[in-house]
Structure formats: C-alpha cells, structure tokens
C-alpha positions as CSV (number, residue, x, y, z in Angstrom):
1,L,9.2,-13.4,13.0
2,R,9.8,-10.0,14.7
3,A,12.8,-7.9,13.7
4,G,13.8,-4.6,15.1
5,H,16.5,-1.9,14.8
6,S,17.3,1.4,16.4
7,G,19.2,4.4,15.3
8,S,22.2,5.6,17.3
9,S,21.9,9.3,16.6
10,R,21.5,11.2,19.8
11,V,20.0,14.2,17.9
12,N,17.7,12.1,15.7
13,P,16.7,9.0,17.8
14,S,14.7,6.3,15.9
15,G,13.6,2.8,16.2
16,E,11.4,0.3,14.4
17,S,10.1,-3.2,14.9
18,K,8.5,-5.3,12.0
19,L,6.4,-8.4,12.1
20,S,6.3,-11.1,9.4
21,L,4.1,-14.2,9.5
22,F,4.8,-17.6,8.0
23,V,2.8,-20.8,7.4
24,E,4.1,-24.3,6.9
25,Q,3.8,-25.5,3.4
26,G,5.1,-29.1,3.2
27,S,8.7,-29.0,4.5
28,R,9.0,-25.2,3.9
29,L,7.8,-22.0,5.3
30,R,5.9,-19.5,3.2
31,R,5.7,-15.9,4.2
32,V,2.1,-14.7,4.3
33,L,2.6,-11.3,5.9
34,A,5.7,-9.2,5.1
35,D,7.2,-6.5,7.3
36,L,4.2,-5.0,9.1
37,V,5.6,-2.1,11.2
38,V,4.3,-2.8,14.7
39,S,6.4,-0.2,16.5
40,R,8.1,3.0,15.2
41,S,9.6,6.0,17.0
42,Q,11.5,8.9,15.7
43,G,12.4,12.4,16.8
44,E,14.6,15.4,16.4
45,W,15.9,17.6,19.2
46,D,18.6,20.0,20.1
47,T,20.1,17.6,22.8
48,N,19.1,20.1,25.5
49,C,15.3,20.5,25.4
50,A,13.6,21.6,22.2
51,G,12.4,18.8,19.9
52,N,9.6,16.8,18.4
53,F,8.9,13.1,18.9
54,T,6.5,10.7,17.3
55,A,5.7,7.1,18.3
56,T,3.4,4.6,16.7
57,E,2.4,1.3,18.3
58,R,0.3,-1.3,16.5
59,T,-1.6,-4.4,17.8
60,V,-2.7,-7.3,15.6
61,A,-5.9,-9.2,16.5
62,I,-7.5,-12.1,14.7
63,A,-10.9,-11.2,13.3
64,S,-13.9,-13.4,13.3
65,T,-14.1,-13.1,9.5
66,H,-12.1,-15.0,6.9
67,S,-10.7,-14.4,3.4
68,N,-9.6,-17.3,1.2
69,G,-9.3,-19.7,4.1
70,F,-7.3,-17.5,6.4
71,A,-8.6,-15.4,9.3
72,D,-8.6,-11.6,8.6
73,L,-6.3,-9.5,10.8
74,V,-7.3,-6.3,12.5
75,V,-4.4,-3.9,13.0
76,T,-5.0,-1.0,15.4
77,S,-2.5,1.9,15.2
78,T,-2.0,4.4,18.0
79,T,0.3,7.4,17.2
80,T,1.4,9.9,19.8
81,E,3.3,13.2,19.2
82,N,5.2,15.2,21.8
83,E,6.9,18.6,21.5
84,S,9.4,19.9,24.0
85,K,10.5,23.5,24.2
86,L,12.3,25.9,26.6
87,V,9.8,28.2,28.3
88,D,11.1,30.7,31.0
89,G,14.2,28.6,31.5
90,E,12.2,25.3,32.0
91,C,11.9,22.5,29.5
92,R,8.2,21.9,28.9
93,E,6.6,19.0,27.1
94,T,3.3,19.2,25.3
95,A,1.6,15.9,24.2
96,R,-1.0,16.0,21.5
97,P,-4.0,13.6,21.9
98,P,-3.2,10.2,20.4
99,S,-4.6,9.3,17.1
100,V,-6.1,5.8,16.6
101,S,-6.9,4.0,13.4
102,Q,-7.8,0.5,12.3
103,A,-7.2,-1.5,9.2
104,T,-8.3,-5.0,8.3
105,L,-5.9,-7.2,6.4
106,R,-7.4,-9.8,4.1
107,F,-5.7,-12.8,2.6
108,D,-5.7,-12.8,-1.2
109,A,-4.8,-16.5,-1.7
110,R,-1.1,-15.7,-1.6
111,S,-0.5,-13.3,1.3
112,Y,-2.2,-10.6,3.4
113,V,-2.7,-7.4,1.5
114,M,-1.2,-4.6,3.5
115,P,-1.6,-0.8,2.8
116,N,1.5,1.2,2.4
117,E,0.9,3.2,5.6
118,L,1.5,0.0,7.6
119,R,4.9,-0.6,6.1
C-alpha cells in the first residue's frame, strides 16, 4: 500500500509518500512493513527566488538473503539539496552532489525492522 500527501504552503512546499507491505495470513492481511518513506520533498523560499530545497527518493530491492523465512529488503536512499539565491539580479540555483546510502531491512519473525531515519 502506498500513501502520499502534499502540503499546500507556497512558501514551505512539502510532500511525502510512504510504503507499507502486507502478507496474507488466513483470511486477513498482516502488515509486515509500516510506513517506509519512499519519497520526501521539502523546502522554504521567499516566493521570488531565495530558498533551500531537499528531496529524498528511495528504492526497495529484494535481496538474495533471507531472515526468518522472508527475503531481506535493500533500501537505497538518494538525497539532493538545492539552494537558490538572487545574484546580480538573476536567480541562480546551486545543487549539491547527491548523497546515497543503503540499509538492509531484516524480518524479525513479526515485521521488517526499520531504522528511524527511514520513517
């Protein structure tokens, strides 16, 4: 299940999308991954030019390893940061190099254990 929301503030734009995974257990569904943030963007600007913006995108891949009968999940996070400012009457944007990190989520017999930084 993927759920998203976006903020409506023009000065502080934001948005987020979360992923939850479920398995069938008899006639019910049981959640095994809760609210992994797979996309997040936020910023603050003066509505003219000057501002800072951050965006994080995550991908989820199935690992070849297993924990407690479930495949481990490899989450790759890519975060980009941009800054805009007025220079000599022109709006100029500077992008920092993206930062990339990986985390492996393992199943602990009830659910996938997720570090706080992925929530």
